[in-house]
C-alpha positions in Angstrom: -26.0 8.7 -2.2 -22.4 9.1 -1.4 -18.9 10.1 -2.4 -15.9 7.9 -1.7 -12.4 7.0 -2.6 -11.0 3.5 -2.9 -7.1 3.4 -3.0 -4.0 1.3 -2.5 -1.1 2.9 -0.7 1.8 2.7 -3.1 4.3 2.6 -0.2 2.8 -0.1 2.1 0.3 -1.8 -0.1 -2.5 -1.1 2.4 -5.9 -0.6 1.0 -8.2 2.2 2.1 -11.8 3.4 1.6 -13.0 6.7 2.8 -16.6 7.9 2.4 -19.0 10.6 3.4 -22.8 10.7 2.9 -26.0 12.2 4.2 -27.0 8.6 5.2 -26.9 7.2 8.8 -24.1 4.8 9.5 -22.7 4.9 6.0 -19.6 3.0 7.1 -21.6 -0.2 7.7 -22.5 -0.3 4.1 -20.0 1.2 1.7 -16.3 0.3 2.6 -14.7 -3.1 2.3 -11.0 -3.9 2.4 -8.8 -7.0 2.8 -5.0 -6.8 3.3 -3.2 -8.3 0.3 -6.4 -8.6 -1.7 -8.2 -5.3 -2.5 -10.8 -2.8 -1.6 -14.4 -2.0 -2.6 -16.9 0.8 -2.2 -20.5 -0.1 -3.0 -22.9 2.9 -3.0 -25.9 4.6 -4.7 -28.7 2.1 -4.3 -26.1 0.0 -2.6 -25.9 -3.7 -2.9 -23.8 -4.8 0.0 -22.8 -8.1 -1.5 -20.5 -6.3 -3.9 -18.1 -5.9 -1.0 -17.6 -9.5 0.1 -18.1 -11.0 -3.4 -15.7 -8.5 -4.9 -13.0 -9.3 -2.4 -13.7 -13.0 -2.9 -13.1 -12.7 -6.6 -10.0 -10.6 -6.2 -8.7 -13.0 -3.6 -9.0 -15.7 -6.2 -6.8 -13.8 -8.6 -9.3 -11.8 -10.7 -8.5 -8.2 -11.5 -10.6 -5.4 -10.2 -12.0 -4.9 -13.7 -12.9 -8.6 -14.3 -14.4 -9.0 -10.8 -16.5 -5.9 -11.1 -17.7 -6.7 -14.7 -18.8 -10.2 -13.6 -20.7 -8.9 -10.6 -22.4 -6.1 -12.6 -23.4 -8.5 -15.4 -25.2 -10.7 -12.9 -26.9 -7.8 -11.1 -30.4 -7.0 -12.3 -30.2 -3.7 -10.4 -26.9 -2.6 -12.0 -28.5 0.6 -13.4 -28.8 2.1 -9.9 -25.5 0.8 -8.5 -22.1 2.6 -8.2 -19.1 0.6 -7.3 -15.4 1.2 -7.2 -12.7 -1.5 -6.8 -8.9 -1.6 -6.6 -6.9 -4.9 -6.6 -3.5 -6.0 -5.2 -1.8 -4.8 -8.4 -3.3 -1.3 -8.1 -5.7 -1.8 -11.0 -8.8 0.3 -10.5 -12.3 -0.2 -11.9 -15.6 1.7 -11.4 -19.2 1.2 -12.4 -21.8 4.1 -12.4 -25.2 2.9 -13.4 -27.2 4.9 -15.9 -30.0 5.5 -13.4 -27.8 6.8 -10.6 -29.1 10.1 -9.4 -27.2 13.1 -10.9 -24.7 14.4 -10.5 -23.0 11.0 -10.6 -19.6 10.2 -12.0 -16.1 8.9 -11.3 -12.4 9.1 -12.1 -9.7 6.4 -11.9 -6.0 6.3 -11.8 -3.1 4.1 -10.9 -4.1 2.5 -7.6 -7.2 4.6 -6.9 -10.8 5.4 -8.0 -13.1 8.2 -6.7 -16.8 8.2 -7.3 -20.0 9.9 -6.2 -23.6 10.2 -6.9 -26.5 12.6 -5.9 -23.9 15.3 -5.8 -24.5 19.1 -5.8 -22.2 19.6 -8.8 -20.4 17.6 -11.4 -17.0 19.0 -10.2 -16.8 16.7 -7.2 -15.1 13.7 -8.6 -12.5 15.9 -10.4 -11.8 17.7 -7.2 -11.4 14.4 -5.4 -8.9 13.1 -8.0 -6.8 16.2 -7.9 -6.7 16.2 -4.1 -5.7 12.5 -3.8 -2.9 12.8 -6.4 -1.7 16.3 -5.3 -1.8 16.1 -1.5 1.5 15.5 0.4 1.5 13.4 3.6 0.8 9.9 4.4 -2.0 7.6 3.2 -4.5 8.8 5.8 -3.8 12.4 5.1 -4.4 11.8 1.3 -7.7 10.0 2.0 -8.9 12.7 4.3 -7.9 15.5 1.9 -9.9 13.7 -0.8 -13.1 13.8 1.2 -12.5 17.5 2.2 -12.1 18.4 -1.5 -15.3 16.7 -2.4 -17.2 18.6 0.3 -15.6 21.9 -0.9 -16.7 21.2 -4.4 -20.3 20.7 -3.4 -20.5 17.3 -1.7 -23.8 15.4 -1.3 -26.7 17.6 -2.5 -28.6 16.7 0.7 -25.9 17.7 3.0 -23.7 15.6 5.3 -24.4 13.2 8.2 -22.0 10.3 8.4 -18.5 9.3 7.3 -16.1 6.4 7.6 -12.5 5.4 7.1 -11.4 1.8 6.6 -7.8 0.8 6.1 -6.3 -2.6 6.0 -2.9 -3.8 7.2 0.0 -3.5 4.9 0.4 -6.1 2.0 2.8 -8.1 4.2 0.4 -8.1 7.1 2.3 -5.6 9.2 0.9 -2.5 10.7 -2.6 -1.9 12.1 -5.9 -2.0 10.4 -8.1 1.0 11.0 -11.9 1.2 11.2 -13.3 4.6 12.1 -17.0 5.4 11.9 -18.9 8.7 12.4 -22.5 7.6 12.4 -24.4 10.8 12.9 -22.8 14.2 13.2 -23.3 17.8 12.1 -19.7 17.9 10.8 -18.8 14.3 10.0 -15.5 15.2 8.2 -14.3 17.3 11.1 -15.1 14.5 13.5 -13.5 11.9 11.3 -10.2 13.9 11.4 -10.4 14.1 15.2 -10.8 10.3 15.3 -7.9 9.8 13.0 -5.7 11.9 15.4 -7.0 9.8 18.3 -6.0 6.7 16.3 -2.6 8.0 15.7 -2.2 8.9 19.4 -3.1 5.3 20.5 -0.9 3.8 17.9 2.0 5.8 19.4 1.0 4.8 22.8 0.7 1.2 22.1 4.1 1.1 20.3 5.6 2.8 23.3 4.4 0.2 25.7 5.3 -2.6 23.4 8.9 -1.3 23.7 8.5 -1.1 27.5 7.4 -4.8 27.6 10.6 -5.6 25.6 12.7 -3.8 28.3 13.4 -0.7 26.2 13.0 2.4 28.4 14.7 4.9 26.1 12.2 7.2 24.5 9.2 5.9 26.5 8.2 9.3 28.1 8.7 11.3 24.9 6.6 8.8 23.0 3.7 9.1 25.5 4.0 12.9 25.6 3.8 12.9 21.8 0.6 10.7 22.0 -0.9 13.2 24.4 -0.1 16.1 22.0 -2.0 14.2 19.3 -5.0 13.6 21.6 -4.8 16.2 24.4 -8.3 15.4 25.7 -7.5 11.7 26.3 -7.7 10.9 30.0 -6.3 7.5 29.3 -3.1 8.8 27.7 -2.8 11.5 30.4 -3.1 8.9 33.1 -0.5 6.7 31.5 1.9 9.6 31.2 1.3 10.7 34.8 1.8 7.2 36.1 5.0 6.6 34.0 6.5 10.0 35.2 5.7 9.1 38.9 7.2 5.6 38.6 10.4 7.2 37.1 10.6 9.7 39.9 9.8 12.7 37.7 8.2 15.4 39.9 5.7 16.3 37.1 3.9 13.0 37.6 2.4 13.6 41.0 0.3 16.8 40.3 -0.9 15.2 37.1 -2.1 12.1 39.0 -3.8 14.2 41.7 -5.7 16.3 39.1 -6.8 13.1 37.4 -8.0 11.6 40.7 -9.8 14.8 41.6 -11.8 14.6 38.4 -12.5 10.9 38.7 -11.5 8.9 41.8 -12.0 5.7 39.8 -8.5 6.1 38.4 -7.1 5.9 41.9 -9.3 2.8 42.6 -7.9 1.2 39.5 -4.3 1.1 40.7 -4.6 -1.8 43.2 -6.7 -3.7 40.7 -3.9 -3.4 38.1 -1.4 -4.5 40.6 -3.5 -7.5 41.5 -3.3 -8.9 38.0 0.4 -8.1 37.5 -0.1 -5.1 35.2 2.1 -2.8 37.3 5.8 -3.2 38.1 6.4 -5.7 40.9 8.3 -3.7 43.5 7.5 -2.5 47.0 5.5 0.8 47.3 4.4 1.0 43.7 0.7 1.0 44.7 1.2 3.6 47.4 3.4 5.7 45.2 0.8 5.9 42.5 -2.2 6.3 44.7 -0.5 8.8 47.0 -2.0 7.0 50.0 
């Protein structure tokens, strides 16, 4: 009772599954990915075991088509299942049981498959395919555009409730894995986009402080500023920017810290606790400088 996309990023080799449904916590059921192995979406009258068992078979070297065919053949409930798989070679396979609630269908291409059931119209899977193959941007942009296209073409006939995005690390194990869930929301795709922006912001923030730990100060402030642009409502990112500016002697930092402390004094209380466990620079006056006391 869902629409989803399963895909392999042709640039990094990462796998992704994006899904939306009028079903609470859909992300706990449908999406399955493993770096260097493959991805699975199991839906309709979903049998969750298609996820781990499909990955197990692809990890052992089976193609997506062979793995899916074996699982479907052994499943007495195959008529009400809908499953999409993509393997490490970008081969895609999909099964839509004959008893899936209409409209139900799918399209596959090189490195991707889109599928849906209980849809308002039979235009949804074509709209998804066109969006994925025709959208510019990075892998996340393309996955999100695919969901938006499905919704614009009619979406789930019952409406919308939950969405999820699951992306593995790259084929070589580099880069982050991403797991974002919208469990119950009036506009799950809007909320999912907000969470993706937040994820991007924190990825930028983490990379900036990794460089700081390595002694690389150049570009630290601009990187944190960019993270805050991506997630302007994040108090954590704003606090880190304000503290960094203050430690660097930038006059913009002090007013920002005072504003944060006025909203929640717990941030000021946090400073000496960070210092006590070595998470602040070890030089005289750092605690007083940040607390303003």
